[in-house]
C-alpha positions in Angstrom: -23.9 44.2 3.6 -20.7 42.4 4.4 -18.0 42.7 1.8 -16.3 39.4 2.7 -18.9 37.2 1.1 -18.3 35.9 -2.4 -20.8 35.1 -5.0 -22.9 32.0 -5.2 -23.9 29.4 -2.7 -21.4 28.8 0.1 -19.6 25.5 0.3 -21.2 22.8 2.5 -18.2 20.6 3.2 -15.2 22.6 4.5 -12.3 22.3 6.8 -11.7 19.0 8.6 -14.9 17.4 7.2 -13.7 18.1 3.7 -10.2 16.6 4.4 -11.8 13.5 5.9 -14.0 13.1 2.8 -11.0 13.4 0.6 -9.0 10.8 2.6 -11.9 8.4 2.3 -12.0 8.9 -1.4 -8.3 8.2 -1.6 -8.6 5.0 0.3 -12.0 3.6 -0.9 -12.8 5.4 -4.2 -15.9 7.3 -5.0 -18.4 4.5 -4.5 -16.8 3.2 -1.3 -16.6 6.7 0.2 -20.2 7.4 -0.6 -21.3 4.1 1.0 -19.3 5.0 4.1 -20.5 8.6 4.4 -24.2 7.8 3.7 -24.4 4.7 5.9 -27.0 4.8 8.7 -29.1 2.3 10.5 -28.4 -0.6 12.8 -27.8 -3.5 10.5 -24.5 -5.3 10.7 -23.3 -4.0 7.3 -24.2 -0.4 8.1 -22.4 -0.5 11.5 -19.3 -1.8 9.7 -19.4 1.1 7.3 -20.1 3.7 10.0 -17.1 2.4 11.9 -14.8 3.3 9.0 -15.6 7.0 9.2 -14.6 9.5 11.9 -17.8 9.6 14.0 -16.6 12.9 15.7 -16.5 14.7 12.4 -19.4 12.9 10.7 -21.8 11.6 13.4 -24.8 11.2 11.0 -25.2 10.1 7.4 -24.4 13.0 5.1 -26.5 12.1 2.1 -23.6 13.3 -0.2 -24.0 12.7 -3.9 -21.6 11.1 -6.3 -21.0 14.3 -8.4 -20.2 16.2 -5.2 -17.6 13.6 -4.3 -16.2 13.8 -7.8 -15.8 17.5 -7.5 -14.0 17.2 -4.2 -11.7 14.6 -5.6 -10.8 16.6 -8.7 -10.2 19.7 -6.5 -7.8 17.6 -4.4 -6.0 16.3 -7.4 -7.0 12.7 -7.0 -6.8 10.7 -10.2 -9.7 8.3 -10.5 -10.2 5.5 -13.0 -13.5 4.0 -14.3 -14.3 0.4 -14.0 -12.5 -2.6 -12.5 -8.8 -2.5 -12.0 -6.6 -4.5 -14.4 -5.2 -7.8 -13.1 -1.4 -7.6 -12.4 0.3 -9.8 -15.0 
């Protein structure tokens, strides 16, 4: 047995893919990042979403869930707010 392995299930999203996901969360929020990462297909809307992600790092749709995105955001120290933003007065 190898002594380098930790307990539990290994992380799925690591390295450059993880940093790309975190940057998408910073720019688009959880819902927008999930739409971009899970986009697949050939419709015009899907192609626009696919164009917003790095196709070299994420060539196919990930199927990533909202709780997973939330965990990555909290680990990166991103402060997220619920609901619609307030109007600037």
